[in-house]
C-alpha positions as MATLAB code, in Angstrom:
seq = 'MQYYMASYNGSVNDGMQYKQHGSEKDVLRLFPELKAIIRRLPLRTIDFRMANGDRFRIYNIHLNKSLSHK';
ca = [
     -34.537  -76.295  -26.976;
     -31.029  -77.558  -28.213;
     -29.389  -80.916  -27.593;
     -25.799  -81.732  -27.280;
     -23.815  -85.030  -27.171;
     -20.302  -85.791  -25.973;
     -18.429  -88.937  -26.675;
     -16.481  -90.511  -24.048;
     -12.919  -90.990  -25.044;
     -11.578  -93.120  -22.183;
     -10.077  -90.463  -19.864;
     -11.735  -88.233  -17.342;
      -8.677  -86.001  -17.540;
      -9.207  -85.410  -21.218;
     -12.817  -84.061  -20.543;
     -15.939  -84.291  -22.659;
     -16.336  -82.213  -25.755;
     -20.007  -81.523  -26.407;
     -21.318  -80.742  -29.955;
     -24.676  -79.464  -30.707;
     -26.743  -81.962  -32.710;
     -30.208  -80.501  -33.126;
     -33.373  -78.797  -31.978;
     -36.639  -79.428  -30.134;
     -37.995  -81.331  -33.228;
     -34.836  -83.603  -33.393;
     -35.062  -84.350  -29.665;
     -38.649  -85.188  -29.697;
     -38.449  -87.350  -32.906;
     -35.376  -89.304  -31.854;
     -36.235  -89.681  -28.100;
     -40.056  -89.787  -28.047;
     -40.059  -91.247  -24.413;
     -38.579  -87.851  -23.307;
     -41.707  -85.869  -24.455;
     -43.862  -86.770  -21.492;
     -41.076  -86.059  -18.985;
     -40.392  -82.562  -20.625;
     -44.162  -81.671  -20.761;
     -44.718  -82.917  -17.052;
     -41.786  -81.245  -15.279;
     -40.679  -77.622  -15.109;
     -37.125  -78.437  -16.305;
     -34.484  -76.157  -17.852;
     -31.709  -78.745  -18.496;
     -31.405  -82.485  -18.544;
     -28.219  -84.314  -18.467;
     -27.888  -88.149  -19.221;
     -24.940  -90.362  -18.934;
     -25.152  -93.386  -21.322;
     -24.014  -96.834  -20.614;
     -20.980  -96.453  -22.815;
     -20.003  -93.302  -21.076;
     -21.278  -90.851  -23.560;
     -23.250  -87.870  -22.362;
     -26.533  -86.379  -23.580;
     -27.678  -82.854  -22.626;
     -30.741  -80.905  -23.450;
     -30.685  -77.055  -22.814;
     -33.286  -74.332  -22.805;
     -36.294  -76.570  -22.025;
     -39.280  -74.356  -21.506;
     -37.106  -71.240  -22.049;
     -40.001  -69.134  -23.412;
     -42.799  -70.643  -21.298;
     -43.978  -70.097  -17.802;
     -43.521  -72.733  -15.133;
     -47.305  -73.294  -15.035;
     -47.463  -74.424  -18.598;
     -49.655  -77.543  -19.577;
];
C-alpha cells in the first residue's frame, strides 16, 4: 500500500500533481481512523478530497490478500 498527496493550486486546468509520501505503516500511523475502514472493506484504492482542495489517495490496498481476508 502506498499513499499519494496532491496539492490544489487554484486551477482545475493546471491539474493535480500527485507525489508519493509513504507506505502502509505511514498511512496507519498518520490516519489511524482509516485502519478499521481498510480492514473491513475489500478496497483497492481510496481517494479523498480535503476541505482545502488537496487530494489524498491510497493505492494497492489488499494487493496481496484475498478478498475474504479478516
